[in-house]
N, C-alpha and C positions, 0 to 999 in steps of 0.2 A: 552222590556216589560217583567215583571215577574208576572206570574199567579200562584196563590196558592189557598189553601183551608183551611178554618178555621171553625170549627163547621158545617161542611158539606156545607158551603157557599163559593162561589167563591170570591176571593179577588185579587186586584192588590197590588203589594209590591214595595215600593220604593227601588231603588238600594241601596245596603248595602254591607258590607264585605262578601265575599263568605264563609269565615271561621266562621260560626256561630255554636252554639250548643243550647241545650234545655234551657239554662239559658240566652240566648240572648234576646234582644227586637227588634222587627221589626215594621215598619210603614206599616199598611195595610188599604186599602179602600174596603169596601164591595160593591159588584156589585148588581144591581137591575134586575128584570125580564125584558126580557126573558132570561137573562144570569146570573142568580143568582147561578148557579151550574157550575162546570168545565165540567161536562158531556155535558151540553148544549153548552158551549163555543166551545169545540172541535168537536161537531157534525156539526157545521157550522161556521168555523173559519173566513171565509170571511165576513159573516154577522156580526160576533162579532166585527171585525175591523170597519165596517161601523157604528155599534152601538156606539162604543167609540167616533167616530168623532162627534156625536150629543149628547152624554151624558153630563149633567151638570158637572161642576167642581167637582172632587171627593174629599171627605174629608178623610184624612188619620189619623189613630189613632194608638197610640203605643199598641203593642200586644206582649205577651210572645211567643217567637219562639216555645216553647213546645206545643203550640196549633196548630201548622201547621200539616196538615194531608197529606197523599199521594195526590198529585195534580191530579192524574187520578185514581179514586178509582174503576171504573168498566169498564176496557178496554174489548172490545169484543174479541180481539186476542192479545196474547203476544208471540212474537217470540224471540228466542235467537240465537246467532251465536257463534260457538266455533272455537278455533284455528285460530283467525283472526288477531293476531299481530305477526310480524316477530320475535320480541324478545321472545315472548312466545313459538313460534315454535322452536327457537334456544335452549331454555332451556330444551326442551323435545327431542332434537335430530331429529327434523323433518323440518329442514330449507328447504326453496325452495318455489316455487309458488304452489298455489292450484287452479285448474281450476274452482271449484265451492265452494261457502261458505258452511261450515258444519252447518246445522241449526237444531233447535229443538223448542219445545214449552214449555212455562211455563204456569201453570194454572192461570187464572186471580185471583183466590182466594188466591194466594200467595202474592199479593200486600199488602204492609204495609207502614207506614209512616216514615219520615226522622229521627225520634228520638225514634221510638218504639223498644221494646226489641226483640231480636232474640232468639226464643226458639230452643234449640239444641236437636233434637230427637235421635241423635246418637253421638258417640264420634269421628266421622270423617267428621264434617262439615267444609267446606272450604270457604274462602272469594274470591270475584272477583269483583273489582271495574269496572264499565262500564258506557259508555255514552249511554243514552237511548233516542230514538227518539219517539216523539209523532206525530202521523199522524193527519193532519188537513184537508186533502182533499182526496176524493176517488182516489185511485191509482190502475189502472188495466192495466197491460202490458205497463207500462210507460218506456220511454227512460231514461238512466242515466242522460242525460243532463237536464232533466226536474224534476229530483227526489226531489231536495231541495224545489221546489215549492209546494210539497205535505206535507211538514213538518211544523207543527204548531210551534214546538219548541223542545228543548232538556231538559233533566233533568239528575240528577245523579242516578245511580242504583247500587245495589249489586246483582249479580247473585249467590246466595249462593247455595252450592252443598253438598249433603250427599254422599261422595265418595264411601262408601261401597255399597250403594243402586245403585249408578251409575254403578259400576263395575258388578253389578248383572243384567246388561242390562235393567235397569229401568231408562233411561235417563231423561224423562220428570218428572217422579215421584221424582227422586232424587233432582230435582231443583224446586219442587213445594210444599214442606211442608209449613205449615202455617208460614207466615212471611218471606219466602225465597226470596222475591223480594221487599226490601225497595227501595222507590224512593222519590225524592224531592230535596231540600225542596220546590221547585217551578219549574215551566216550564219557561225557558228563550227563547224568540224568537231569531232566528238566526241573526237578524240585530244588536243585542247587542253583538255578539261574535266578538272578534278581528280577529280571523281566524277560521272559523267554521270547517275546516278540519285539524287543528293542535292545539288541546287543551291539555295542560298538565294535567295529572291525577296522583293521589297519594292515597295510602291506608296505614293507620297506624293501628297497633294492639298494644293496651296498650301503645300508644305513640311512638312506634318504627316503622319506615318506613318499610313496607314489599313489597309494589309495587310502582314503579315510572316509568311512561312512557308518551307517547303522542299519541293522536288519529291519528297523521300523520303516525304512524307505522302500521296502519291497512293494512292487505293484500288486503282485499276488502273494499273500502271506502264506505261512507254513500250512495252515488249515486249508486254505483254498487250493494250494498245490496238491496236497494229498487227496482231497476230494476229487480234483480233476484227474489225476493220474489213476486213481482207483476206479474211476468211471470207465477207463479204457482197458485196464488190466489189473489183476490182483497184485497188490504189493505183499511180499512175503517177508517173514522175519529174517533179518540180516541184510535186506536190500538197503541200498544207499540212494539218497536224493541230494544232489548238489543244487542249491537253491538260487544261484545267480550271484552276480558281483556288482559292486558299486563303481562309481566313476573313477577314472584315472588309469585305465588299462593302456598299454603302450601303443596299441594299434591306432587309437584315436588321438594321440598326442601329435604335436607339431614341433620338431620333427618326430617321427615315430620312434618308439623306444622298444627294442627287443632284447632278449637275454643273450648273454655272451659267456663263453667259458671263463671261469674265474669269478663270475657274479655270485652273490649270495642273496637269496630271497627269504625274507622273514614274513610270516603271515600270522596274525594274531586276532582272536576274538575274545573280548573281555568276558571273564567268567568261564571261558571254555578252555583256552590254552593257546599254544603257539607252535608253529613249524619253523624250522630253519634248514633250508635246502640249498647246498652249493650247486652251481651249474658246471657241467663238464662236457668235454667233447666226446663223441662216440669212440668206444674202444674196439669196435668191430664194424664191418661193412655189410651192406645188403645189396641185393641186385638192383633195387630201385632208388638207391640213395641219390644218384645223380638226377634222376627224374624229379624227385621231390625237391632237391636243391634248385632246380631250374625253374620252379614255379614262382614267378615274380609276384610280389605283393603290390596290388593296385591300391591307389588312394581309396579310402572308405567313402561310401555314399552317405551323405548327411541329410538327405531329404527323401 
């Protein structure tokens, strides 16, 4: 099942090619009350599944993919995980096991849609394609063996990062500028995935592959991440978990590669979907723009 959002309404989307863009057409069916919003769907996902079993036959209509919005617009909590792929650790010279996941938060206000533009507040914004989990059932101190039972589905995400701000010890701020969390184009339930723990992922910048990996390369897999986070705090329906990125991010390249206005970032996870986000310059100014712009990006530590 693919759950999306069009004009703030919840829709089901017929299976289609994962590699879509804003010019594509998708077949969608609008859902009725009490599940006419995705917020309501993920607040009680078990009830939603029961509702579908009794819902009259849905009518699908062709719709421009450009109308697809972030499938989870108002998550209560958004967690991120860093340094969670073995190839990413290898590229920064930190190979080996890590006893605990390195976690942070992204502000919910950074969520944006699958084809929305990325505004670049500094000249050191980096890309990070990621698998994103959508929590569908209250999870508090759960065991890893039960973790997937608490996931409503997965979606594609970009954990964009302003590296200069990050190096100034502002980790959550660096990852929470407006539009720094594109997600979509829909949420896919795990029963549709050929192998939910081994999903190929790719990121292109202006048509060139810059990241290519698989979620099988996670240091801490989905089940372990949810068991870990729920030990600290309860995960609630509709919360999001960005699970980390594979090798190839711009910060660790030589020379470093950051996003510029006019660039286009495509992010894809096989069996899940794709995002296509153009990069633009800011259209408005803020009091601390110059302070952020003045934060120099230092060479990364590799040991």
